[in-house]
Residue, then its C-alpha position, 0 to 999 in steps of 0.5 A: x433540419x434540426x432535431x430534439x431529444x427527450x430533454x428538448x436539446x437539439x441534436x442532429x439526425x443519426x448517422x444511419x438516418x443520414x446514410x439512408x435518407x441522404x443516400x437515397x436522395x442522392x441516387x434519385x438526383x443522380x438518376x434524374x439529372x446526370x444527362x444534363x451534367x454530361x451536357x454541361x461537361x461537354x460545353x465546358x471542355x469545348x474549345x470553340x470561341x465565339x467567332x463572327x458567323x460561327x454558329x453558337x452550340x447551346x445545350x440543346x445542340x450539344x445534347x443532340x450531338x451526343x445522342x446522334x454520335x453516341x446514342x442516348x446512353x452517351x448522356x449517362x457516361x460517368x454515372x457509375x462513378x457518381x452512384x458509387x460515391x453518391x451515398x457517402x457524399x450525401x451522408x457526409x453532407x447532411x451529417x457534417x452540416x448538422x454537426x457543424x450547426x451544433x458547434x456553431x449554435x448559441x450555447x445558451x438557447x441552441x439557436x443557430x443563426x443565419x451566419x452560423x448556418x452559412x458557415x455550417x453549409x460552407x464547412x460541409x461543402x468543403x468536407x464532402x469535396x475533400x472526402x468524396x467529391x474530388x476523386x468522384x469528379x475526376x473519374x466522372x469527367x474522364x468518362x464524360x469527356x470521351x466521345x466514343x459511340x456506345x453502339x459500336x463495339x469496335x470503338x473502344x474508349x480509353x476508359x471503359x467504365x468507372x472501375x477501369x478509369x480509376x485503375x488507369x488514372x492511378x496507374x498512369x498518373x498516381x494516386x495524387x491525380x484523384x485529387x487534382x483540382x481539390x481546392x477548386x472543388x472545395x471552393x465550389x462545393x463550399x459556396x454551393x452548400x453555404x448558399x444552398x442550406x442557408x437559403x433553404x433553411x431560411x425559406x423553410x422557416x419562413x414557410x413554417x411561420x406562415x403556416x403554423x400547422x406545419x411547425x412540428x411536422x414536415x412541409x407539404x412535398x410540393x413546398x419542399x420541392x419548391x424551395x429546394x429548386x429556388x435555393x439550388x439555383x443560387x449556387x451555380x450562378x455565383x461560382x460558374x467560373x470556378x466550375x469550368x476551370x475545375x472541369x478543364x483541370x481535372x480533364x487534363x493529365x498530369x504535367x510533372x514539375x507544374x504546380x496546381x496554381x500555375x495550371x489553374x492560372x494558365x487555364x484561366x488565361x488561355x480561356x480568356x485570350x482564346x474564347x473570351x469571358x463567356x467561356x467561364x460560363x459555358x455550360x451554365x444553362x444545363x448546370x442550373x437545369x441540373x443543380x436546381x431540380x437536383x436539389x429539389x429532388x434531393x431535399x424532397x426525398x431526403x426530408x420524406x425518407x428521414x421522416x419515415x425512418x424516424x417514425x418507423x419502429x426500425x432501430x437506428x443507431x443514434x435513436x429516433x428524433x423528431x423534427 
């Protein structure tokens, strides 16, 4: 994803390119994968312990239960909050990643090492978590946690939509409630993007060395999709417990006088005592099924749109760059 200017010095794609390409990629990813995210959240919030004789509720049964009670639209609860934040989230992700890469690049050769790519991805994930993702996740989870029927007009939920949820949360719990779980969100996003960008960059460079004809152009879309799928699956497997604890923390209402660390340790302790170790991995299947193809969609659409924008005659701030 590095670029060059007329003097051969590497530069990141312009902010406008990242805004359009990243935003478009994020919207496609959200529309395609949001139902799996809703199922994941419901599984993570479930207090059902694995008791002898008790039927196990996997992601298929969880999804079927949502559809049966809440109609298929129930799988898209919280989508409004996601779509509202997805454009700035993706723009921040790709812009900050390229910016951190430039800072960490070798000052003489301009080469970005694997270690530098990892740190740049980690920093980009933390940046997007603090700037956009945490408030968006709080609102999204509050909407997804509601079990009301989308078909019954008399079944009125506490939060009617993303805007109403935002207003209600701030009114009842204060602005700080939007940043509940920010440390866990930053840890999750940072580790996700560190692994994601490092693996994606490695696979991309390897494929271009293996196929010299693509050295100065984009890889075929199917190859971008494949390496995005593989790299996207790596993050969730490494930080599932963090994501589960974060989800429960952000769903809960405020507790005056109780520190965030106390709440995190209490949630983790209660999960272990009441539900067992497996509770920390609830929702891992739909999460991988959402994140892996989601990253495949994101990278494929991003690379496609970026290439089209940079080859077009449209004047974008920051100039035109080549891959």
